[in-house]
C-alpha positions in Angstrom: 0.0 0.0 0.0 1.1 3.6 -0.6 1.1 6.1 2.2 -2.4 7.4 1.4 -3.8 3.9 1.5 -2.0 3.2 4.7 -3.4 6.4 6.3 -6.9 5.5 5.3 -6.5 1.9 6.6 -5.1 3.2 10.0 -8.0 5.6 10.4 -10.6 3.0 9.4 -9.1 0.6 12.0 -9.1 3.2 14.7 -12.7 4.1 14.1 -13.6 0.4 14.1 -11.7 -0.2 17.4 -9.4 -2.8 15.8 -6.3 -2.3 18.0 -4.5 -5.3 16.5 -4.9 -3.9 13.0 -3.6 -0.5 14.1 -0.7 -2.2 15.8 0.1 -4.2 12.6 -0.2 -1.2 10.3 2.0 1.1 12.4 4.4 -1.8 13.1 6.8 0.4 15.1 7.3 2.8 12.2 7.7 6.3 13.6 6.7 7.9 10.3 3.4 6.1 10.3 2.9 6.7 14.1 3.4 10.4 13.7 1.6 10.9 10.4 0.0 14.4 10.2 -3.5 14.1 8.8 -6.3 16.7 8.4 -7.8 15.2 11.6 -4.6 15.6 13.5 -2.4 12.8 14.8 -3.7 9.2 15.2 -4.0 10.0 18.9 -6.4 12.8 18.0 -8.5 10.4 15.9 -8.6 7.7 18.6 -9.5 10.3 21.3 -12.2 11.9 19.1 -13.9 8.5 18.6 -13.5 7.4 22.3 -11.3 4.4 21.6 -9.6 4.1 24.9 -7.8 0.9 24.2 -6.2 2.4 21.0 -5.3 5.6 22.9 -3.4 3.4 25.3 -1.8 1.5 22.5 -0.7 4.7 20.6 0.8 6.2 23.7 2.6 3.0 24.5 4.1 3.1 21.0 5.4 6.6 21.7 2.7 9.0 20.3 3.0 12.6 21.5 0.2 13.0 24.1 0.3 16.8 23.6 0.6 16.9 19.8 -1.2 19.8 18.1 -3.3 19.0 15.1 -6.6 19.4 13.3 -8.2 22.6 12.1 -7.8 24.4 15.4 -4.4 23.0 16.4 -5.7 21.5 19.6 -4.4 18.5 21.5 -6.0 15.0 21.8 -7.5 15.8 25.2 -9.4 18.7 23.6 -10.9 16.3 21.0 -11.9 13.8 23.7 -13.4 16.5 25.9 -15.3 18.1 23.0 -16.7 14.7 21.8 -17.7 13.6 25.3 -15.3 10.7 25.9 -14.7 11.0 29.7 -12.7 7.7 30.0 -10.2 9.0 27.4 -10.0 12.4 29.1 -9.4 10.7 32.4 -6.7 8.5 31.0 -4.9 11.3 29.2 -5.0 13.3 32.4 -3.4 10.4 34.2 -0.6 10.4 31.7 0.1 14.0 32.2 -1.7 15.6 29.3 -1.3 19.4 29.2 -4.4 21.6 29.5 -3.9 24.2 26.7 -5.9 27.3 27.4 -4.0 29.5 24.9 -7.0 29.9 22.6 -10.7 29.1 23.1 -10.7 26.7 20.2 -7.9 24.7 21.9 -9.4 24.9 25.4 -10.7 21.4 26.5 -13.0 23.1 29.0 -14.6 25.3 26.3 -15.0 22.2 24.1 -16.8 20.3 26.9 -19.0 23.3 27.7 -19.9 23.8 24.0 -21.3 20.3 23.7 -22.8 20.1 27.2 -20.6 17.5 28.8 -21.1 18.3 32.4 -19.1 15.4 33.9 -16.1 16.3 31.8 -16.3 19.9 32.8 -16.2 18.8 36.5 -13.3 16.5 35.8 -11.3 19.2 34.1 -12.0 21.7 37.0 -10.9 19.0 39.5 -7.7 18.6 37.6 -6.9 22.3 37.8 -7.7 23.8 34.4 -7.9 27.5 34.5 -11.6 28.4 34.3 -11.0 32.1 34.8 -9.0 32.8 31.6 -10.8 35.3 29.4 -10.8 35.6 25.6 -11.5 38.5 23.3 -11.8 38.1 19.6 -14.2 38.2 16.7 -16.8 36.0 18.5 -15.9 36.7 22.1 -15.3 39.8 24.3 -13.7 39.3 27.7 -15.4 35.9 28.0 -14.5 33.2 30.5 -15.9 29.7 31.0 -18.9 30.8 33.0 -19.8 33.5 30.5 -19.4 31.0 27.7 -21.7 28.4 29.4 -24.3 31.1 29.8 -24.1 32.1 26.2 -24.4 28.5 25.1 -27.4 28.0 27.3 -25.7 25.3 29.3 -27.6 25.9 32.5 -26.3 23.0 34.6 -22.7 23.7 33.7 -23.2 27.4 34.4 -24.6 26.6 37.8 -21.7 24.3 38.6 -19.2 26.9 37.6 -21.0 29.6 39.6 -20.7 27.4 42.7 -17.1 26.2 42.3 -15.8 29.6 41.2 -17.6 31.6 43.8 -19.2 33.8 41.2 -23.0 33.3 41.7 -25.0 36.4 41.0 -22.1 38.9 40.8 -20.5 37.3 37.8 -17.1 38.7 38.7 -13.9 36.8 38.9 -12.0 36.7 42.1 -9.0 39.1 42.2 -6.1 37.2 40.7 -2.7 37.4 42.5 0.0 39.5 40.8 2.8 37.7 39.1 5.1 38.9 41.9 2.9 37.4 44.6 2.4 34.2 42.5 6.1 33.5 42.5 6.4 34.4 46.1 3.8 31.9 47.0 5.4 29.3 44.7 8.7 29.6 46.5 7.3 29.4 50.0 4.6 26.7 49.7 5.4 23.1 49.0 3.5 19.8 49.2 3.4 18.1 52.6 4.3 14.5 51.8 3.3 13.2 55.2 -0.2 14.6 54.6 -0.1 13.3 51.0 0.7 9.8 52.2 -2.3 10.0 54.6 -4.6 11.2 51.9 -3.5 8.5 49.4 -4.0 5.8 52.0 -7.5 7.0 52.7 -8.4 7.4 49.0 -7.0 4.0 48.1 -9.0 2.3 50.8 -12.1 4.1 49.8 -11.6 3.4 46.1 -10.7 -0.3 46.5 -13.6 -0.8 48.9 -16.0 0.7 46.4 -14.7 -1.4 43.5 -14.9 -4.6 45.6 -18.4 -3.7 46.7 -19.5 -3.0 43.1 -18.2 -6.4 42.0 -18.8 -8.8 45.0 -18.6 -12.0 43.0 -15.2 -11.3 41.4 -11.8 -12.3 42.7 -9.3 -9.4 42.7 -5.7 -10.4 42.1 -4.0 -7.0 41.8 -4.2 -3.4 43.0 -2.0 -0.6 42.0 -1.4 3.2 42.1 0.2 5.1 39.4 1.3 8.7 38.8 1.9 10.7 35.6 5.5 11.2 34.6 5.3 14.9 35.5 3.6 13.9 38.8 0.5 15.9 38.3 -1.7 13.3 39.9 -2.1 9.8 41.3 -4.7 7.3 40.1 -5.9 3.9 41.3 -6.3 0.7 39.3 -7.5 -2.8 40.1 -8.3 -6.0 38.2 -10.0 -9.3 38.9 -9.6 -12.7 37.3 -13.0 -12.4 35.8 -12.3 -9.0 34.3 -9.0 -10.1 32.9 -10.7 -13.1 31.2 -12.9 -10.6 29.3 -9.8 -8.6 28.2 -8.1 -11.9 27.2 -11.1 -12.9 25.1 -11.0 -9.6 23.2 -7.3 -10.0 22.5 -7.6 -13.6 21.4 -10.4 -12.7 19.0 -8.1 -10.2 17.3 -6.6 -12.3 14.5 -4.5 -9.4 13.1 -2.8 -8.8 16.4 -2.0 -12.5 16.8 -0.6 -12.6 13.3 1.6 -9.6 14.0 2.9 -11.2 17.3 3.7 -14.4 15.5 5.5 -12.7 12.7 7.7 -10.9 15.2 8.4 -13.9 17.3 6.6 -12.7 20.4 4.9 -15.2 22.6 1.1 -14.6 22.8 1.1 -15.8 26.4 4.0 -13.5 27.4 2.3 -10.6 25.6 -1.0 -11.1 27.4 0.7 -11.3 30.8 3.0 -8.4 30.3 0.7 -6.0 28.5 -2.6 -6.9 30.0 -2.6 -9.1 33.1 0.0 -7.0 34.9 -0.3 -3.6 33.2 -2.3 -1.3 35.5 -3.1 0.9 32.6 -4.9 -1.9 30.8 -7.0 -3.1 33.7 -10.8 -3.1 33.6 -11.1 -1.1 36.8 -8.5 1.6 36.0 -9.6 4.8 37.7 -12.9 3.2 38.7 -14.6 4.7 41.8 -11.7 7.1 42.1 -13.6 10.2 43.5 -11.6 9.9 46.7 -8.4 10.8 44.8 -9.8 14.3 44.1 -8.4 15.5 47.4 -5.1 13.8 46.7 -4.6 15.5 43.3 -5.7 18.9 44.6 -3.0 18.6 47.3 -0.4 17.6 44.7 -1.3 20.3 42.2 -2.4 23.3 44.3 -3.5 24.7 40.9 0.2 24.7 39.8 1.4 26.9 42.6 4.0 25.9 45.2 4.5 22.3 44.3 8.3 22.5 44.9 11.2 24.9 45.5 11.7 26.7 42.2 15.0 28.0 43.5 16.4 24.5 43.9 17.7 23.0 40.6 16.6 19.6 41.9 13.3 20.9 43.2 11.1 19.1 40.7 13.2 15.9 40.9 12.7 15.8 44.7 9.0 16.6 44.3 8.4 13.8 41.8 10.3 11.4 44.0 8.2 12.3 46.9 5.0 11.7 45.0 6.2 8.2 43.9 7.3 7.4 47.5 4.0 8.6 48.9 2.2 6.0 46.7 4.4 3.2 47.9 4.2 4.1 51.5 0.4 4.5 51.4 0.1 0.9 50.0 2.5 -0.2 52.6 0.3 1.3 55.3 -2.7 -0.6 54.0 -0.7 -3.8 53.6 0.6 -3.5 57.2 -3.0 -3.3 58.5 -3.9 -6.5 56.6 -6.1 -4.7 54.0 -5.0 -7.0 51.2 -5.3 -10.1 53.2 -3.2 -12.2 55.6 -1.4 -15.5 55.4 -2.4 -17.6 52.4 -5.0 -15.0 51.3 -2.3 -12.4 51.0 -0.4 -14.6 48.5 -3.3 -14.3 46.0 -3.0 -10.5 45.7 -0.2 -8.4 44.1 0.2 -4.7 44.8 2.6 -2.2 43.2 3.1 1.3 41.9 3.9 2.5 38.4 4.2 5.5 36.1 3.2 5.2 32.4 5.4 6.1 29.5 8.4 6.8 31.6 11.9 5.5 32.1 11.0 5.3 35.8 8.4 2.5 35.1 10.6 -0.5 35.4 12.5 0.4 38.5 9.4 1.8 40.3 7.3 -1.3 39.6 10.2 -3.6 40.6 11.1 -1.8 43.8 7.5 -1.2 44.9 6.5 -4.8 44.2 9.5 -6.1 46.0 8.8 -4.0 49.1 5.0 -4.6 49.2 4.6 -8.3 48.5 5.6 -11.7 49.9 8.8 -13.1 48.1 6.8 -15.8 46.2 4.3 -13.2 44.9 7.1 -10.8 43.9 9.0 -13.6 42.1 6.0 -14.2 39.8 5.5 -10.5 39.1 9.1 -10.0 38.3 9.2 -12.8 35.8 5.9 -12.0 34.1 6.0 -8.2 34.2 9.3 -6.7 35.1 11.3 -8.9 32.8 8.8 -8.3 30.0 9.0 -4.5 30.1 12.8 -4.6 30.5 13.5 -7.1 27.7 10.9 -6.1 25.1 12.1 -5.7 21.6 11.9 -1.9 21.7 12.5 -1.3 25.4 15.6 -0.8 27.4 16.3 -0.9 31.1 17.1 2.7 32.2 20.1 3.4 34.3 19.5 4.5 37.9 18.7 8.3 37.9 18.4 11.1 40.4 14.6 10.5 40.7 15.3 6.9 41.8 18.0 8.1 44.3 15.7 10.6 46.0 12.8 8.2 45.9 14.8 5.6 47.8 15.8 8.2 50.4 12.1 9.1 50.9 11.0 5.4 51.2 13.8 4.4 53.6 12.9 7.3 55.9 9.2 6.4 55.7 
């Protein structure tokens, strides 16, 4: 096929949700992965059509999560928000997607407001998008999100924004801090990691309790916490043997994917274990019942102000390490109280922490799993997951870095 035919085939496969076909067509070819189409990148296309599995696949292959594309030059999260795909929005946020508010046509919040997606508006606000930014142009004059919602007749969204922005009746934005005071606050205020650990523990217990309650007949074999690579938030994930069987059936039914794996000498069993059974980003209950993590992520982000010492060259590295360590220590606290079972029951559950699309993934999963699980449980996980992500055909084991060094210091002190 020529490139035009390839592009049409990839787009058709994405719209049909044929992840194996997409995998086969792209075939680790960066030119195909990063094709620029009238619709944007392939990640734009998958996000626009709500194909969460393919979004995960494309990001795993190296697609730019913040690529600009399409007629307005927006990002994939803008397409997902505009088209009402909250699961895609939530996943992109968990991977550290930027919230571009440079233009109204690129603003995910405005896209969600325009089409009346109330839940996505709430999710974006919870994740710190700037709802007070105002636009002036040919179609707008000094218009912020609330004014836009009113203009569009989106009553429920306007009521929500009035409440959360403190603008009911008056319609006036709160006085914004000066740039000088903003940086002063940024330097003096930092995340309290002891408090973060407590909030993560509480949120994880609440979330995992809710997931178990919602699926009382299922046997849960794994629980995990993961953070975005830029540490903008923490998310929960869980899976059961019954839920994995559904995932396995979908993969087994995809003949094009099995054909590709065979042609590349990759064991189907190893692929299923490494990329689905043990991948927290592929689990059925990823981010399920995660309302409790709102308080966690508000503490982490503080709307972008004061997360770390901006005068310290290693400020962000230390902050990121602290977030990773807080996840591990929170799971350790739950484990110590017997939350994941005791004795023989504990050996049927695996817990760990991760970070998607990052060179920190392998060492964080390995270290957290080693610390949090019985030796026999860790041995299985190391063989089926850690070795897989370290030895994959297009993966490499990263050298120890400064994030890992500070993380170990945090964990040892905890």
